[in-house]
C-alpha positions, 0 to 999 in steps of 0.5 A: 478451466475455461476451455472447460466451461466453454465447451459444457456451456456450448452445450446449451442443455436444460440439463440439472446436472450441467447447470450444478457442474458448470456452476461448481467449476465457476466457484473454483475459478473465482476461489483456486485456493478454495475452499472448495464446494466437492472434492475431486471425486466427487466432481470426476464421477459428475464427469462420467455420468455428462459423458454418459448422458453425451454432454462431455467427449472423451478425448485425450485434450479433454484428459489434459483438462481434466488432469490439469483440474485434479492438480488443481483440486489436490494440490496442497494449500499454500500458507495463509496469513491474515490481514488485520483490517481496522474494524473502523476503516478511515475514509482514505483507505476506503474506495467505496463506501456504502453511501455510493450512488452505484447499488452494490453488494455489501460484500463487493463492497467490503471486498474492494476496500479490503483490496485497496487497504492492501494497495495502501498498505504496498504503496502508502504504508503511512496512511495505514499504519499505526505511527511506530508500526512496522508491517509485521504489525497488520499481519498479526492477530489478536492472540485466543483468550484462554478457556476458562477450564479447571487447572489440571494436575500437570498445569499445577505442577508446572506452574510449581516448578516454574515458581521454584525457577524463578525464585532461585533466578532472584535468589541468584540475582540478588547475590552481590557478586558480579560474577555470580550475576552474570552467569545468571544472566547469561542463561537468562539470555540464552533463554531469551534467545531461542524465545525471541528468534522466531519474531525477529529477523536473524540479524536483528541486534536484539539477537546479536547482543543476547548471543554475544558475550557479556562485558565484563563489569561492576553493575550487571543489572543495571547492563541488564535494563538496558539490554530489557529495554532495547527487547521490549521496544523491538517487539512493541514494534513488531507485536499486534496493536493489542498487545501494545499497553501490556509493554508499555506498562512494562516499559515504565517498570523499568524507566523507574527501578528501585533504589540499589542496595547492599543486596539488590533484592528489589533490582533483581526482581525486576530484572527477573519479573521483566524476563519472564514477561517477555517470554510469556509475550514472545509466546502470545506474540507467535500464537499472533502470528499466522505463522513463525515464518513472519517473524523472521523476515525482514522488513524489506521482505515483508514488503516484498510479500505485501507488494506481490499480493496486492498486485495479485488481487487488484489484478483479478479483481478488474479482470473480474469486474470488467473482463478482458476484452473490455480492459483492452478496449478501455485502454486502446480508446483512451491512448487513442484520445492522446492529443499532444502538443509539440513541446512533448513530440519528441517523447510520444514518437516512441510509442512505449512512452505514448501512455506516459504522455496520455497520464500526463495529459490527464493529470494536466486536465481542469476534470478530476480523473476518476475510474468509475465502477460499471454501474449496470447492463441496460439490454438492448434490442437485436434490431438496434444492436447492429449485429453487435453485441446486444448487452450494452453497459452503461457507466457513470464515466458518461459525464466525465471526460476525464476518465481511466482506463480499468487498470487504473482503478486502484491508483484512481484515488492516488492520482486524483490527489497527484492531480490536485497537487499539480494545479497547487504548484501552478497556483503557488507559481502563478502567486509568485510572479504576482507576488514580485518575489527576488529570483533565487542566488543560486539553483534550489536544488543546490540548497540544503537550507530549509526555507523561512516557514514565514516566507510567501512560499511556505505561506501559501504551499502550506495553505494548498497542501493542507486543503488537498490533504485535508487535514484536521481545522484546515478549513476551506482556502478561499480565494480571499486568503491567497489574495491576503498572502499576496497584498502581504507580500507585495507590502512588505516588498514596498515597505523593504525598498529604498522608499518605503510605501504602503499599497493604495486602495486602488494598487489593492483592488487591482492586485486582488483582481490580479489574483482573480484573473491568474488563478484562473484555467484559461489565463496565459500564464497559468496555462504557460506555468502549467505547460512547463511544469507537465512538460518538465514531468514528463520527461523526468517520467520518460528518462527514468523508464528508460534508465530502468529499462537499461538496468533490467534488460528482459526483465518481466513487468506483470504476473504472467498468472494469478494465484489467488485474488477475491474471495466474497466469502470472506466477505467483512473478514480478513483479507488473505494473505498468501505467501509464496517463496518467490515473492521473498526473493528480491533478486526477481523484481526489477530494479527501479531508480533509486536516484532523487529526482530533481527538477529545475522549471522556469518559473518553480525556481523558488526552494519550497516549490522546487522541493514540492515539485520533486515530491509530486514528481516523485509520486506520479513516478511511483504511481506509475510504475505500481501500475506499470508492475500490476499491468506490464502486458498492457502497457507494453504488448496491449494484451492482458493474460487470463487468469491461471487456466 
């Protein structure tokens, strides 16, 4: 595709057909999966006319290019599924706000926010998934409302037959003989198994229960109620959110069953009605799902699909915005700013880990990390360009000395939060020194006891974490709040000593001044603790990657070809998820260490601080692992592979 466009644009002829053909090809390049503005036959006729006008050369190489274009336009489309984006996305799931200082088209903002929603769905689904919901629920839509048409004779007959079937079912289940009830329940379970098989994984416990022989019991209806509860719980986990109220109503009816009697008509009616509603809901859920195959996938398979499509989408958007050359220039210039201190020289000696040391250096900066969008292009006169490109792009990153290259565009919000957490860890450790906390009696990672929630470090970390995560009613954590906690801890230490005394006014003032001084970025204690923390972070990240490389010798890291991406025409609609069977094959994904990170940083031994440090290190490792999966060719070879041609 790129070579065809290069040949046509090189003609520079004021020909209307030439301009239209170039526009069509660029549209196809951006939307390879359609819809396409022209069919292959129409496009072939246009190329014949261009050849007659001397604007397209007939050659074996050009024929091969057109054959590749024909294959692209005539190949059957991949199966597509929709991801439901909440109508009002929260601020945490938006990458670019509508009030952004950059003057961006609304369609582009929607594309970026939808892609970021997919990024969060793949990397941190808890931010965007409703409570107790699986990935399948967000890949489901709402069942279309039935047409308000008059009932036909066929539908009337069907209603009569269905009513007769369920009346007979209630009558059989009302029989006091357990053997009679079991025979009918077995038939119902068979129907339920057939209806739920497309919605649940093959080895789901519900399907195993429905297909297993029924256990002998004196109260089959009571056992059925328990099984129906399990079925409803599984359906609620996997259904679209619009189905929740209906399923919850059925669950409430099972939680309050009618009283038992000699002929349990009421209980039999409840079992039959619930089974009938489950069968009806299963059909609705099948219609909710774009394709039945999704419902039979495990959660891990769904995660693989979402992750693969998020990687492809992010990659194409970034390449479309920055282009290959600027991505590589940004990456190289960012690495050139690496200033590894002496304590990182052994790690940075290996060139493949330079970017790890560089990102740790960025996270340790006092300036917030960012990856701003390109703002606009400023035209410079040819004389002033001195032979260089006459178009120089001005970026809003000029005012920020801690700008990340474009490969971190979708991960920048996560990295900014991680940067805040790293600073919070250093702050907490610095305050712990001032509070004169007793040293732990054993390594913090060897203790399984939960920390005291009223301890000094628990209170400090709760304040800092709430401020970073923006929890409701957290307020602004002021310096005076932290100083109050240090004074409180020092006072408790004095009271518990052999000679209990209270802090004098001078000691209180001196201690608060020490808190103010210690929390400054240039303070020697702050710098020492931060250097220890970042050194350990670099060591952990490199060690993990050395272990992963030993397990995955020869495995590729980034996608080689791009098969989907932005679809500007779908702005404001659901972003599409294109299923490729290779995406479900988990054996193709390089393994990643599942061992828990254990930290032992001097000054961070407190159990609360040690656990928090390990959690933050895990977040950094996950974020960088994602970047490696999307941009492995940049990280490893410094070469951006272009989109499929």
